[in-house]
C-alpha positions as CSV (number, residue, x, y, z in Angstrom):
1,X,0.0,0.0,0.0
2,X,1.3,3.4,-1.0
3,X,2.2,5.9,1.8
4,X,0.9,9.5,2.2
5,X,1.9,12.1,-0.4
6,X,2.4,12.1,-4.2
7,X,4.7,10.2,-6.4
8,X,7.2,12.1,-8.6
9,X,5.2,11.3,-11.6
10,X,2.0,12.7,-10.1
11,X,3.8,15.9,-9.0
12,X,5.2,16.5,-12.5
13,X,1.8,15.9,-14.0
14,X,0.2,18.3,-11.6
15,X,2.8,21.0,-12.2
16,X,2.3,20.6,-15.9
17,X,-1.4,21.1,-15.6
18,X,-0.9,24.1,-13.4
19,X,1.4,25.7,-15.9
20,X,-1.1,25.1,-18.7
21,X,-3.8,26.8,-16.6
22,X,-1.5,29.7,-15.7
23,X,-0.4,30.1,-19.4
24,X,-4.1,30.3,-20.4
25,X,-4.9,32.9,-17.8
26,X,-1.8,35.0,-18.8
27,X,-2.8,34.6,-22.5
28,X,-6.2,36.0,-21.7
29,X,-5.1,38.8,-19.5
30,X,-2.3,40.2,-21.9
31,X,-4.7,41.2,-24.7
32,X,-7.0,42.7,-22.2
33,X,-4.1,44.7,-20.8
34,X,-3.1,45.8,-24.3
35,X,-6.7,46.8,-25.1
36,X,-6.9,48.8,-21.9
37,X,-3.9,50.9,-23.0
38,X,-4.3,51.0,-26.8
39,X,-8.0,51.3,-27.3
40,X,-8.5,54.6,-25.5
41,X,-5.6,56.1,-27.4
42,X,-7.0,54.7,-30.7
43,X,-10.3,56.4,-29.9
44,X,-8.5,59.7,-29.1
45,X,-6.6,59.5,-32.4
46,X,-9.9,59.1,-34.3
47,X,-11.4,62.0,-32.4
48,X,-8.5,64.3,-33.1
49,X,-8.6,63.3,-36.8
50,X,-12.4,64.1,-36.8
51,X,-11.9,67.5,-35.3
52,X,-9.1,68.4,-37.8
53,X,-11.2,67.2,-40.8
54,X,-14.3,69.0,-39.6
55,X,-12.4,72.2,-39.1
56,X,-10.7,72.3,-42.4
57,X,-13.8,71.1,-44.3
58,X,-16.0,73.8,-42.7
59,X,-13.6,76.6,-43.6
60,X,-12.7,75.2,-47.0
61,X,-16.4,74.9,-48.0
62,X,-17.1,78.6,-47.4
63,X,-13.9,79.9,-48.9
64,X,-14.5,82.5,-51.6
65,X,-17.9,83.6,-50.2
66,X,-18.3,87.3,-51.0
67,X,-20.6,90.1,-50.1
68,X,-24.2,89.9,-51.3
69,X,-24.6,93.6,-52.1
70,X,-22.5,96.5,-53.3
71,X,-20.4,97.1,-56.4
72,X,-18.7,93.6,-56.1
73,X,-21.5,91.1,-55.2
74,X,-20.9,87.4,-55.4
75,X,-17.9,85.2,-55.1
76,X,-14.5,86.7,-54.2
77,X,-13.1,84.9,-57.2
78,X,-14.7,87.8,-59.2
79,X,-12.0,90.0,-57.8
80,X,-9.1,88.0,-56.4
81,X,-8.0,84.5,-55.3
82,X,-9.5,83.6,-51.9
83,X,-7.5,80.3,-51.6
84,X,-3.7,80.7,-51.3
85,X,-1.3,77.8,-51.0
86,X,0.9,79.4,-48.3
87,X,0.7,81.2,-45.0
88,X,-0.3,84.7,-46.1
89,X,1.9,87.3,-44.6
90,X,4.5,84.7,-43.6
91,X,5.6,82.2,-46.3
92,X,4.9,84.7,-49.2
93,X,6.7,87.7,-47.7
94,X,8.3,89.4,-50.8
95,X,7.9,86.4,-53.1
96,X,4.8,84.3,-53.7
97,X,5.3,80.6,-53.0
98,X,3.7,77.2,-53.0
99,X,3.9,75.6,-49.6
100,X,2.3,72.2,-49.9
101,X,1.6,71.9,-46.1
102,X,-0.1,75.3,-45.5
103,X,-3.2,77.1,-46.8
104,X,-4.9,80.4,-46.4
105,X,-8.7,80.6,-46.8
106,X,-10.6,83.9,-47.2
107,X,-14.4,84.4,-47.0
108,X,-17.0,87.0,-46.1
109,X,-19.6,85.9,-43.5
110,X,-23.4,86.4,-44.0
111,X,-24.6,89.9,-43.1
112,X,-21.0,91.2,-43.0
113,X,-20.2,94.9,-42.6
114,X,-19.5,96.4,-46.0
115,X,-18.5,99.8,-47.3
116,X,-16.1,101.5,-49.7
117,X,-13.1,103.8,-49.2
118,X,-14.0,107.5,-49.2
119,X,-10.3,108.4,-49.7
120,X,-7.1,106.7,-50.9
121,X,-5.5,104.3,-48.5
122,X,-1.7,104.2,-48.7
123,X,0.8,101.6,-47.6
124,X,1.6,101.7,-43.9
125,X,-1.2,104.1,-43.1
126,X,-3.1,103.2,-39.9
127,X,-6.5,105.0,-40.7
128,X,-9.0,104.3,-43.4
129,X,-11.8,106.8,-44.2
130,X,-15.0,105.1,-45.3
131,X,-18.2,106.0,-47.0
132,X,-21.3,105.5,-44.7
133,X,-22.2,101.8,-44.3
134,X,-25.6,100.9,-45.8
135,X,-28.4,99.6,-43.7
136,X,-27.6,101.6,-40.5
137,X,-30.0,103.6,-38.4
138,X,-30.4,107.3,-39.2
139,X,-27.5,109.2,-37.8
140,X,-25.1,106.2,-37.7
141,X,-22.3,105.9,-40.2
142,X,-21.2,102.4,-39.1
143,X,-23.3,99.9,-37.3
144,X,-21.5,96.6,-38.0
145,X,-17.8,97.4,-38.2
146,X,-16.3,96.7,-34.8
147,X,-13.0,96.8,-33.0
148,X,-11.1,93.5,-33.3
149,X,-12.8,92.4,-36.5
150,X,-10.9,91.4,-39.7
151,X,-11.6,93.1,-42.9
152,X,-10.7,92.7,-46.6
153,X,-9.9,95.7,-48.8
154,X,-9.8,95.1,-52.5
155,X,-10.2,96.8,-55.8
156,X,-11.0,96.2,-59.5
157,X,-7.3,95.6,-60.3
158,X,-7.0,92.5,-58.2
159,X,-5.1,94.1,-55.3
160,X,-6.2,92.8,-51.9
161,X,-5.1,93.1,-48.3
162,X,-6.2,91.6,-45.0
163,X,-6.4,94.2,-42.1
164,X,-7.6,94.2,-38.6
165,X,-9.7,97.0,-37.0
166,X,-8.4,98.5,-33.8
167,X,-11.2,101.1,-33.3
168,X,-14.2,102.6,-35.1
169,X,-14.8,106.4,-35.0
170,X,-18.4,106.7,-36.2
171,X,-18.5,110.5,-36.0
172,X,-15.6,111.1,-38.3
173,X,-16.1,108.1,-40.5
174,X,-12.6,106.6,-39.8
175,X,-11.5,103.0,-39.1
176,X,-8.3,102.9,-37.0
177,X,-6.3,99.9,-38.2
178,X,-4.2,97.6,-36.0
179,X,-0.5,98.5,-36.5
180,X,0.3,94.9,-36.9
181,X,-1.8,94.6,-40.0
182,X,-1.3,97.8,-42.0
183,X,-1.9,97.9,-45.8
184,X,1.0,96.9,-48.1
185,X,-0.6,98.3,-51.3
186,X,-2.3,101.5,-52.4
187,X,-6.1,101.3,-52.7
188,X,-7.9,104.2,-54.4
189,X,-11.1,105.8,-53.2
190,X,-14.0,103.5,-54.1
191,X,-12.2,100.2,-53.2
192,X,-14.4,97.7,-51.3
193,X,-13.8,97.1,-47.6
194,X,-15.8,94.3,-46.0
195,X,-15.8,92.3,-42.8
196,X,-14.1,88.9,-43.4
197,X,-12.8,85.6,-42.1
198,X,-9.1,84.9,-42.9
199,X,-7.8,81.6,-41.6
200,X,-4.4,80.1,-42.2
201,X,-3.7,76.4,-41.4
202,X,-0.3,74.8,-41.0
203,X,1.5,72.2,-38.9
204,X,3.9,73.5,-36.3
205,X,6.5,71.0,-35.0
206,X,8.3,71.5,-31.7
207,X,11.8,69.9,-31.9
208,X,12.2,70.1,-28.1
209,X,9.0,68.4,-27.0
210,X,8.4,66.4,-30.2
211,X,4.8,67.8,-30.3
212,X,3.4,68.7,-33.7
213,X,0.1,70.6,-33.9
214,X,-2.3,71.7,-36.5
215,X,-2.3,75.5,-36.0
216,X,-4.7,78.3,-37.1
217,X,-3.9,82.0,-37.7
218,X,-6.8,84.5,-38.0
219,X,-4.7,87.2,-39.7
220,X,-5.2,89.6,-36.8
221,X,-1.6,89.6,-35.6
222,X,-2.6,87.8,-32.4
223,X,-0.7,84.5,-31.5
224,X,-1.7,81.5,-33.6
225,X,-3.8,78.9,-31.8
226,X,-3.5,75.1,-31.8
227,X,-6.5,73.2,-33.2
228,X,-5.3,69.6,-32.8
229,X,-2.2,68.0,-31.3
230,X,0.0,65.3,-32.8
231,X,-0.8,66.0,-36.4
232,X,2.3,64.7,-38.3
233,X,1.2,65.4,-41.9
234,X,-0.8,68.1,-43.6
235,X,-0.8,68.3,-47.4
236,X,-2.9,70.1,-50.0
237,X,-3.3,69.3,-53.7
238,X,-5.3,71.7,-55.9
239,X,-7.6,71.0,-58.8
240,X,-8.9,73.7,-61.1
241,X,-10.9,74.7,-64.1
242,X,-9.0,74.0,-67.3
243,X,-10.9,76.7,-69.1
244,X,-9.6,80.3,-69.0
245,X,-11.9,83.1,-67.8
246,X,-14.2,84.8,-70.4
247,X,-16.1,88.0,-70.4
248,X,-19.9,87.7,-69.7
249,X,-20.7,91.5,-69.8
250,X,-19.2,94.6,-71.3
251,X,-16.8,96.4,-69.1
252,X,-19.0,99.5,-69.2
253,X,-21.9,97.6,-67.6
254,X,-22.4,99.2,-64.2
255,X,-23.3,95.9,-62.4
256,X,-21.1,92.8,-62.2
257,X,-20.0,90.1,-62.3
258,X,-18.4,90.8,-65.7
259,X,-16.4,87.6,-66.1
260,X,-16.8,83.9,-65.5
261,X,-14.1,84.4,-62.9
262,X,-11.3,86.9,-62.2
263,X,-11.3,90.7,-62.1
264,X,-12.7,92.6,-65.0
265,X,-10.2,94.4,-67.3
266,X,-10.2,98.2,-67.3
267,X,-11.6,100.2,-70.2
268,X,-9.5,100.3,-73.4
269,X,-7.9,103.7,-72.5
270,X,-7.2,102.9,-68.9
271,X,-4.1,101.3,-67.3
272,X,-4.7,100.4,-63.6
273,X,-1.6,98.4,-63.1
274,X,1.7,97.5,-64.8
275,X,-0.2,95.9,-67.6
276,X,-1.0,97.9,-70.8
277,X,-4.2,100.0,-71.0
278,X,-7.3,97.8,-71.3
279,X,-5.5,94.7,-69.8
280,X,-5.0,93.1,-66.5
281,X,-3.6,89.8,-65.1
282,X,-6.3,87.6,-66.6
283,X,-7.3,89.5,-69.8
284,X,-5.3,91.0,-72.6
285,X,-6.4,92.7,-75.8
286,X,-6.9,90.8,-79.1
287,X,-4.7,91.4,-82.1
288,X,-6.9,94.3,-83.2
289,X,-6.6,95.9,-79.8
290,X,-10.4,96.3,-79.5
291,X,-11.6,93.4,-77.2
292,X,-10.4,91.6,-74.2
293,X,-9.4,87.9,-74.6
294,X,-8.1,85.4,-72.0
295,X,-4.5,85.8,-70.9
296,X,-4.5,82.5,-69.0
297,X,-3.8,79.3,-71.0
298,X,-6.4,76.7,-71.9
299,X,-5.3,73.6,-69.9
300,X,-7.4,71.2,-71.9
301,X,-10.6,70.7,-73.9
302,X,-12.0,68.2,-71.4
303,X,-14.3,69.9,-68.8
304,X,-12.9,67.7,-66.0
305,X,-10.9,69.5,-63.3
306,X,-7.1,69.3,-63.8
307,X,-4.4,69.1,-61.1
308,X,-2.7,72.5,-60.7
309,X,1.0,72.0,-60.2
310,X,3.2,74.1,-57.9
311,X,4.9,75.5,-61.0
312,X,1.6,76.6,-62.5
313,X,0.7,78.4,-59.3
314,X,4.0,80.3,-58.9
315,X,5.0,81.4,-62.5
316,X,2.5,84.2,-63.1
317,X,0.8,86.0,-64.7
318,X,0.8,88.1,-61.5
319,X,-2.1,89.9,-60.0
320,X,-2.5,92.9,-59.8
321,X,1.0,93.0,-61.4
322,X,4.5,91.7,-60.9
323,X,5.5,94.8,-58.9
324,X,2.7,94.5,-56.3
325,X,3.7,93.9,-52.7
326,X,0.9,91.3,-52.3
327,X,1.1,89.8,-55.7
328,X,-0.5,86.4,-56.4
329,X,-0.6,84.0,-59.3
330,X,-3.7,84.4,-61.6
331,X,-4.0,80.6,-62.0
332,X,-5.1,80.5,-58.3
333,X,-8.4,81.8,-59.6
334,X,-8.9,78.4,-61.3
335,X,-9.1,76.5,-58.0
336,X,-12.3,74.5,-57.7
337,X,-11.4,71.6,-55.4
338,X,-8.8,70.9,-52.7
339,X,-7.6,67.4,-51.7
340,X,-6.5,67.5,-48.1
341,X,-4.3,64.8,-46.5
342,X,-4.1,64.5,-42.7
343,X,-2.1,62.1,-40.6
344,X,-2.2,61.8,-36.8
345,X,0.0,59.8,-34.4
346,X,-0.4,58.3,-31.0
347,X,0.2,60.8,-28.2
348,X,2.2,58.3,-26.2
349,X,5.7,57.4,-27.5
350,X,5.2,54.0,-25.7
351,X,2.7,53.1,-28.3
352,X,4.9,54.0,-31.3
353,X,7.6,51.8,-32.8
354,X,10.6,52.7,-34.9
355,X,10.1,55.6,-37.4
356,X,9.2,54.4,-40.9
357,X,6.2,53.3,-42.8
358,X,3.9,53.0,-39.8
359,X,5.3,55.8,-37.7
360,X,6.3,59.3,-38.8
361,X,7.9,59.9,-35.5
362,X,9.5,56.9,-33.8
363,X,8.6,55.9,-30.3
364,X,10.0,53.7,-27.5
365,X,8.0,50.5,-28.0
366,X,9.9,47.5,-29.3
367,X,6.9,45.1,-29.0
368,X,4.6,45.0,-32.1
369,X,1.9,43.9,-29.8
370,X,1.8,47.4,-28.2
371,X,2.1,49.4,-31.5
372,X,-0.5,51.9,-32.5
373,X,0.3,53.0,-36.1
374,X,-0.4,56.5,-37.4
375,X,-3.8,57.1,-39.0
376,X,-4.0,58.9,-42.3
377,X,-7.1,60.2,-44.1
378,X,-7.6,62.0,-47.4
379,X,-10.7,64.0,-48.3
380,X,-11.9,66.5,-50.9
381,X,-13.1,70.1,-50.2
382,X,-15.1,71.8,-53.0
383,X,-15.6,75.5,-52.1
384,X,-19.2,76.1,-53.1
385,X,-18.6,79.7,-53.9
386,X,-15.8,79.0,-56.4
387,X,-17.7,76.8,-58.8
388,X,-17.2,79.3,-61.6
389,X,-20.5,78.4,-63.2
390,X,-20.1,74.6,-62.9
């Protein structure tokens, strides 16, 4: 008869069974631990991506919206390019550029304050004299212009500037301009001045902290503000109308718009810019010198949108002309759709592996089981005010 206890064989079998059970428990717990760490961060990445997409889509959709009344009603593309492929006032200082990871979007909100200059506005001048704003109560010159608001001033020649209002003097009819956003060009009496939204988006990377953020500037001179953290890629591709602009009304007609898109040319005996009399950045005179014809090239007989290359958007013709301080490429008037690419990363470096295909910025994790790859999305924005008759 066997004594009390276990034999060696029984002990080995029992230990083996125990190890199998423990291994099963550990195998079940490990994915749960990973899910507890990874899933909240994955949800946060999707949320940050959603906020970035919604923000850019909302601003991009209304880009080009113009005033509904006045001498220049309708889309801003009837006067100038409201979508710029750079950080206005920063990347394009002195020389227009194509910056594939930044964009400036200009629009006029509904019921915006609108007037015209009552006197010439010169570069660097901090006061603008305005004609009385329409729609105000009797005895009021201005009822909607307000301190702190952003305004666009632009003319028939294609000149445009983004300014910020420091104060409004209703009695004298003056706007005091913020000294950080003074005009860079000369605007003649009669130029349009209207309340506007000017948003610039770009990614700002901090080499010290490793934090990259989607940033927004409002053109006011105030510090730029972050929209979303850990955005590691922002890219823009532009698609435009292959057809050059054409005249829809005689220049002498008092009410616009006069063209399918772009600023109307001056009368045959008038030179508003460095271009010859009767011409501007988008129209030149025919061989007989009697009628305006497109200056821009025809990019194809097909009506489908064409991709606009960086070269096409930085080689002119320049508006209002090549000597203007805020010149811009006339082909920007063609823009009808913008393809936006966004990529976000995990906030925790412990969830990122080596830099490469999966990670724009490498992290500290060496276990693929704890990796959370970057998420990239691409979407199309079609500014509804820039359809150009499409």
